[in-house]
C-alpha positions as CSV (number, residue, x, y, z in Angstrom):
1,X,72.3,89.8,95.3
2,X,75.5,87.8,95.9
3,X,76.1,85.7,99.0
4,X,78.5,87.4,101.4
5,X,82.0,85.9,101.7
6,X,82.7,83.9,104.8
7,X,86.1,83.9,106.5
8,X,85.5,80.2,107.4
9,X,85.5,79.4,103.7
10,X,89.3,80.1,103.6
11,X,90.2,78.8,107.0
12,X,91.3,75.2,106.9
13,X,89.6,72.9,109.5
14,X,86.8,75.4,110.0
15,X,84.0,73.0,108.9
16,X,83.1,75.3,106.0
17,X,86.4,75.4,104.3
18,X,86.3,75.5,100.5
19,X,89.5,74.7,98.6
20,X,88.2,76.6,95.5
21,X,87.5,79.8,97.5
22,X,90.9,79.6,99.1
23,X,92.5,79.0,95.7
24,X,90.6,81.9,94.2
25,X,91.7,84.2,97.0
26,X,95.4,83.1,97.2
27,X,96.3,82.0,93.7
28,X,98.1,85.3,92.9
29,X,100.1,84.9,96.2
30,X,101.4,81.6,94.9
31,X,102.3,83.2,91.5
32,X,104.1,86.0,93.3
33,X,106.1,83.5,95.4
34,X,107.1,81.5,92.2
35,X,108.1,84.7,90.4
36,X,110.2,85.8,93.5
37,X,112.0,82.4,93.8
38,X,112.6,82.3,90.0
39,X,114.0,85.9,90.1
40,X,116.3,85.0,93.0
41,X,117.6,82.0,91.0
42,X,118.1,84.1,87.8
43,X,119.8,87.0,89.6
44,X,122.2,84.6,91.4
45,X,123.1,82.8,88.1
46,X,123.5,86.0,86.0
47,X,125.5,88.6,88.0
48,X,126.6,90.2,84.7
49,X,123.1,91.5,83.9
50,X,122.7,95.3,83.7
51,X,121.4,97.1,86.8
52,X,118.2,97.9,84.9
53,X,117.5,94.3,84.1
54,X,118.4,93.2,87.6
55,X,116.1,95.7,89.1
56,X,113.3,94.7,86.8
57,X,113.7,91.0,87.7
58,X,113.9,91.9,91.4
59,X,110.7,93.9,91.3
60,X,108.7,91.5,89.1
61,X,107.0,89.8,92.0
62,X,105.2,93.1,92.8
63,X,103.0,92.7,89.7
64,X,101.3,89.4,90.9
65,X,101.5,90.8,94.4
66,X,99.3,93.7,93.3
67,X,96.8,91.2,91.8
68,X,96.8,89.4,95.1
69,X,96.1,92.6,96.9
70,X,93.2,93.1,94.4
71,X,91.8,89.7,95.2
72,X,92.1,90.3,98.9
73,X,90.3,93.6,98.7
74,X,87.5,92.0,96.7
75,X,87.2,89.2,99.3
76,X,87.1,91.7,102.2
77,X,84.5,93.9,100.4
78,X,82.3,90.8,100.2
79,X,82.4,90.1,103.9
80,X,79.7,91.1,106.3
81,X,80.2,94.3,108.2
82,X,81.6,92.7,111.4
83,X,84.1,90.5,109.6
84,X,85.1,93.4,107.4
85,X,85.8,95.5,110.5
86,X,87.8,92.7,112.1
87,X,89.9,92.2,108.9
88,X,90.5,95.9,108.5
89,X,91.6,96.2,112.2
90,X,94.0,93.2,111.8
91,X,95.4,94.6,108.5
92,X,95.9,98.0,110.0
93,X,97.6,96.5,113.1
94,X,99.9,94.5,110.8
95,X,100.8,97.4,108.5
96,X,101.5,99.8,111.3
97,X,103.4,97.2,113.3
98,X,105.6,96.4,110.3
99,X,106.2,100.1,109.7
100,X,107.3,100.6,113.4
101,X,109.5,97.5,113.3
102,X,111.1,98.7,110.1
103,X,111.7,102.1,111.6
104,X,113.3,100.6,114.7
105,X,115.6,98.4,112.6
106,X,116.6,101.4,110.4
107,X,117.3,103.6,113.4
108,X,119.4,100.9,115.1
109,X,121.2,100.2,111.8
110,X,121.9,104.0,111.3
111,X,123.5,104.1,114.8
112,X,125.7,101.0,113.9
113,X,124.0,98.7,116.4
114,X,124.9,95.1,115.2
115,X,121.8,93.5,113.9
116,X,123.2,90.6,112.0
117,X,121.0,89.6,109.1
118,X,118.8,92.6,109.5
119,X,121.6,95.2,109.4
120,X,120.2,96.4,106.0
121,X,116.6,96.3,107.1
122,X,113.8,93.9,106.3
123,X,113.9,92.2,102.9
124,X,110.7,91.2,101.0
125,X,110.3,87.7,102.5
126,X,110.9,88.9,106.1
127,X,108.5,91.8,105.6
128,X,105.7,89.4,104.5
129,X,106.5,87.0,107.4
130,X,106.4,89.9,109.9
131,X,103.1,91.3,108.4
132,X,101.5,87.8,108.5
133,X,102.5,87.3,112.1
134,X,101.2,90.7,113.1
135,X,98.0,90.2,111.1
136,X,97.4,86.9,113.0
137,X,97.9,88.7,116.4
138,X,95.7,91.6,115.2
139,X,93.0,89.2,114.0
140,X,93.0,87.4,117.4
141,X,92.8,90.7,119.2
142,X,90.0,92.0,117.0
143,X,88.1,88.7,117.4
144,X,88.4,88.9,121.2
145,X,87.3,92.6,121.1
146,X,84.1,91.9,119.1
147,X,83.0,88.8,121.0
């Protein structure tokens, strides 16, 4: 039987941190970020590309993003029951919180409330930042709940 995964193995400064475990978990996230930045650069330099090609380049980060999701799911499945529950609570809090925030921004935008940069909703980078921040809040709340 395999050893269960430990959250401490991917948390820096935890005493049990493993660079290789962290890299194995987050490598596809790095690839997705590189593909995203490269796509932004290419789209900015080539405005004459067809809409189909521009859409393909813009959506390209979703492929390594799905592989990152797969590695996260594998890692979570390998956690013990309590840590799995904490992670699922934190992820659910982040996903629903991002959904509610997106709905609020869309509603305000539809009623022509000036939102500045967010007048067209959350873009991909902002969505990930919001989800990460809400995951951190959800993780802290779940940790407090189960202690």
